[in-house]
N, C-alpha and C positions, 0 to 999 in steps of 0.2 A: 246831520252834516249839511250845511246850507248849499254847498257847491253841488252836491248830488241832487238835492231837491230841486234846485234851479234847472239842472239838466233834464230832470224828469218832466218839468212843466213846459220846457221849450218845445217848439214845433218840431215835427219829425219828417224825415225824407227816407224812404225805404226802411223804415223802422228804426232809424238812428237819429240822433239830434241834428238839428240844422247846422250847428257849429262843427260837428264831426264831419258832416257831409261837405261843408265848405273847405275844411282843412284837407279832406281827401282830394278835392278839386285842385287846391293849391299844390299838393304833392304831385298830382298827375302832371300839371303844367311844368313844375320845376324839374321833374325827372325827365319829361319830354325834352326840356331845354338841355339838360345834362347829356342825355343820350343822343341828341342831335350832333354833338361834337365828339363823343367817345369813339366812334368808328374811324374818325379822321385824325385824332390826336397822335397815334403812333407814327403814321405816315408824315404828319406835319413836323414832328420832332426830328425824324431822320432825313426826310427828303427836302424840307424847307429850311429848318434850322440847323441841320447837319449834326444832330446829337446821336450818340450811341444808344442802342436799345437797352442794354444792360444797365448803364449808368442812369438813364432817364427813368427806367422802371424802378430802380432801387430808391432813387430820390423821391419819386412820387409815392412809393409805399411808405417811406418814412414820414412824409408830410401827412398822409392819411392817418397814420398811427398817432402822430403828434396832435392832430385835430381832436382826438378823443379826450385829451386832457382838458379841453375847453368845455366839454359836455357837462361834467360834474360841477365845474366852477360856475357856469352860467345857469345850471339848474338850481344851484344854491342861491345865486344872486336873485333869480326870479322868485324864489321863495321869500327871500328877505324883503324884497320890494313889493311882493304880492302882485307882480305884473308879469304876464306871460306874453301877451300880444306884442308888446314893444320889442322884446327879444326875438320873437318869431319874425317880425317884420325886418328888423335889422339884419338878422342872419340871412334871410332870403334876399334882401337887397344887396348885401355884399357879394353873394354868389352870382346874382344876376349881373351886377356890374363887372365882376371878374371874368365871367364867361364872354360877355359882349366885347370886353376890352382886349381879348385874345386876338381880335382882328387887327390890332395895331402893334403886336409884338414883333420885334426884330432880332431878338437874341434869346438864348436859353435862360438868361437871368430874368428878362421880362416875363417870359412864359412861366417859369417856376414861381415867380413872385405872385402872379395872378392866380395860378393853381393853388398856391398856399392860401391866398385870400379867400378863394372859393371854399376850401376845406375849413378855414376858420369860421366862415359864415355858417357852414354846416354844424360846427362845434357849438356855436352860439345858439342856434335855433332848436337843435334836436330835443334836448331835455325839456325846455319850456313848452315846446309844441306837444310832446308826448304827455306832459303834465296837464296841458290844456285839454287834450283829448280825454284824459281820465276824468277831469273835472266836469267835462261836458257829457259824460256817459251816465246812463241810469245805473243804479246800484245793482251789482251782480252781472252787469252786461259789458264790462270793459273789453272782454275778448272779442265781442261782436264789433265794437267800435274800432279796435286796433286791427282786426281782420279786414274791415272795410278800407281802412286807411292804407294798409299794406297792399291790398288789391289795386287800389287806385294808383299808388306809387309805381307798382310793377307794370300796370297798363301803360303808364307814361314811358316806362323803359322799353316797352314794345313799340309804342308809337314813334318815339324819338328817332331811331335809326331809319324807319320807313320815311319819315319826313326828310331826313338828311339825304337819303337815296334820291328822293324826288327832286330836292334842291340841286344836288350835284348833276342830275340828269338835265335840268333846265340850264345849268351853268356850264355844261360840258364844252361849250365853244370857247370858254375863257381859259387862260393859263391856270394850272392846278393851284398854284399859290394864291392867286386872286380868288378862285372859287372857294378855297378853304376859308379865306378871310371873310367872304360874304356869309358863309354858313355860321362862322363864329358870331358875326354881328347879328344875324337873324335869330340865333339861339336865344338872344336876350328878350325877344318878343313874348314868348310864353311866360318868361319870368316876370316881365313887367305887368302882364295881365294878372298873374298870381298876387303881385304886390297890391294891385287895385282891389282884389277880392279881400285880402287881409285887412287893408286900411278901412274899407267902407262896410264890410259885411261880417267879418269874424268878430265875435264878442269876447272880451276878456272875462275870465272867471277868477283870476288870482285874488282880486279884492274881496271875494266872498269867503275865503278861507280864514282860519283863525289868525288874528293879528299878532299874537305873541309867539315868537320863535323860542322854544324852550331848549333847543339843542338838537343834534342829529341823533335822536334817541333810537330810531329804527335801525340805524347802522350799527348800534351796539347789540342788537339782537343776534344771538348765536345762530339761529336758524337762517337769518338773512345772510350772515357772513359765510355760512356754509354754502348757501346757494350761489353767492358770488364766486366762491372757490370752484364750484361746479361749472359756472359760466367760463371761468378761466381755462379749465381743463377742456371743456367742449370747444372753446375758441381755438385751442391748439390743434383741433381736428377739423378746423374750418379752412380748407384749402381754397385758393382763388379759382374762379370759373375757368381761368386760362388752362389749368391742369386738365380739365375735362376736354377742352379742345385739343390739347396736345395728345391726349389719349386717342381721340378720334383720328388725328393725323397719323399716329403710330399704327393704327389699324388700316391705314391706306385711304382715308377719306380726304377730299380736297378741303380747302379753306371754306368755300361756299357751302359744301355739305356739312362741315363742322358748325357753321353758323346756323344752319337749319336745325341741327340738334340743339343749339343754344336757344333758338327761337322757341323750340318745343319746351325746353326747361322754363323759360319765362312765361309761357302760356300756362303750363301746369301750375306754376307759382301763383300767377295772377288769379286763376280760376279757383284755386283751393284755399287761398289765404282767408277769404271772408267766411266760408263755411267752417273752416278749422277754428277761427276765432269764435264763431257762434257756438260751435259744439263744445269748445273748451269751457264756456260758461256753464254748461250742463254737466259735462263729463268730469270736470275738475282740471284746473290749469297745471297743477303739479303732475298729474297723470299724463296729460297731453305732452308736456315737456319731456317726460321720461320716454314716452312713445317716440317723440321726435329724435332723441338720441339713438334709439334702436333703429329707426328708419335711416338715420345718418350713417350708422355702421353698415347697414345693408347696402346703401348707395355706394359707400366707399369700397366695400368688398366687390360689388358688382363692377365698378370701374377697374378695380385691380385685376380681375380675372375675365373681363369682357374680351371675347375673341371673334364675335360676329355681329351682324346688324341687330339681331333680336336682343342679345345680351347688352349691347351698348344702349339701345333704345330703352330697355328696362332701367339701366343705370341712370339715364337722364330723367326719366319719370320719377324715380325714387329721389333723385337729387332735388327736383322741383318741389316735391312734397316735404322733404326734410327742411329746405330753406324756408318754405312757407310756414312751417310750424315754429322753427327756431327764430325767425324774424318777427313773429307775431305774438305768440303766447307769452314769452318771458317779459315783454314790455307790460302786458296787461297784468301779469303776475306781480311784478314789482309795484305797479300802480296800486294793486289791491293791498299789498303789504304795507305801503307807506301811509303815514298819517297825512291828513289834509295839508298841514302847513309845511310839509317837506317832500311833496311829491316830485318836484323838480330835482332836488338833491338826490333822492333815492333812484329815480329813473336815470339821472345823469351818472350815478355811480355804476349802474349796470352797463351803460354805453361805454364808459371809460375803461372798465375792466375788460370788456369784450374787445374794444378797439386796440388796447395795448397788447393783448395776447394773440389777436388774429394776425398781426403782422409777422411775428416770428413763425407762425404756423406755415405760411407760404415759404419762408426762408428754409425751414426744416424740410418741407416737402421738396423744395428745389435741390437741397443738398442730397437727399436720398435718391432723387432722380438722377443727379449727376454721378453719384458714387455707386449706385446700384441700378435701379430702374424705376419706372413709374409705379410698378406693382408695389414696391416698398413704400412709396409716398402715400398711396391710398391705404395700404395696410396700416401704416402708422396712424392715419386719420381715423380708421375704423377702431383701432385700439383706444385712442383718446376718447372717442364717443362711447365706447363700452365702459370705460372707467367712469365717465360722467354719468352714465346710466346707473351704474352700481352705487355711486355716491348719492344719487337722488333718493335712494332707499332711506337714507338717514335724515332726510328733511321732513319735518313734521307737516302734516296737512293743516291748513288754516281752519 
């Protein structure tokens, strides 16, 4: 397979290919850009644009789920044209433009249109980018590459809010609305730097795969179809991080203390993603994914029955480990299953199935919270992850 041979001859940084390292830098910068605005978006919607929290949250959730439909489509298109870099660049460019342009919004329609554009950008770039990571990885070491990428992405999520806090501190003499608009505008800076890195340093690998597209043959494989079904079940147990913060509030912790727990979660995620990806190459990706569902069930049950600081702390640690496994290893597993000429399509199928089912997961969790309690929400998530763990038994090892 020429794509893998090329990746193996390429220069390395920290034991991974130069291309994967650069894509990690790109994701760090883009996630920093995204998380610079995340802490102020809810307040901007309600205090500046005057929108209701429930309506805004529901619409944004629907947009996030809708963007998943683009992932398999553009994964397939990138396979057809054997071009990854172009779609990665276009996707990141749209998101960068959309985030910076939020500074000029005056109504809910402007805001939602730009947020939709941002999500579309994510839908365009995700599968081609993951395919490019796979094609730039050494044979048998895709877990290591995806683990590094997820680590860098999450470190960007840690850095973004810190940068936003610093900017708001510097701008505290300005009216709140004006300060928010400056942060939106400045959030485009890391994104612009990432576009420069993609344009001038990231190398395309799509042209090195087989030219003839013979059909989406891997998607007809029963083993892969079963795994996608498992992904759907597991996604139904993937509640939003907001539920973990609501649990902290229920136990009497303040918003700031809740965010400290959230920072711990992101730190655990960032520090464990790379070693988890590395270990999955040796231990086996199917086994690691199965373990991940077990950790997810434990995390959910820990949140369900947490009653003090120690038990809540343990829940957040387990949550960080669970997300690190399930956001890293399945991507590498799908990349290993896919043939060279359809990696974008197969990885895109994974993202699409996950994205479509993860939205109703939070809706179900919200309904159970409203009609019963948060304990029921987390218990349902635990049940879904245990079902997914059981179904993994029927998936054959590669």
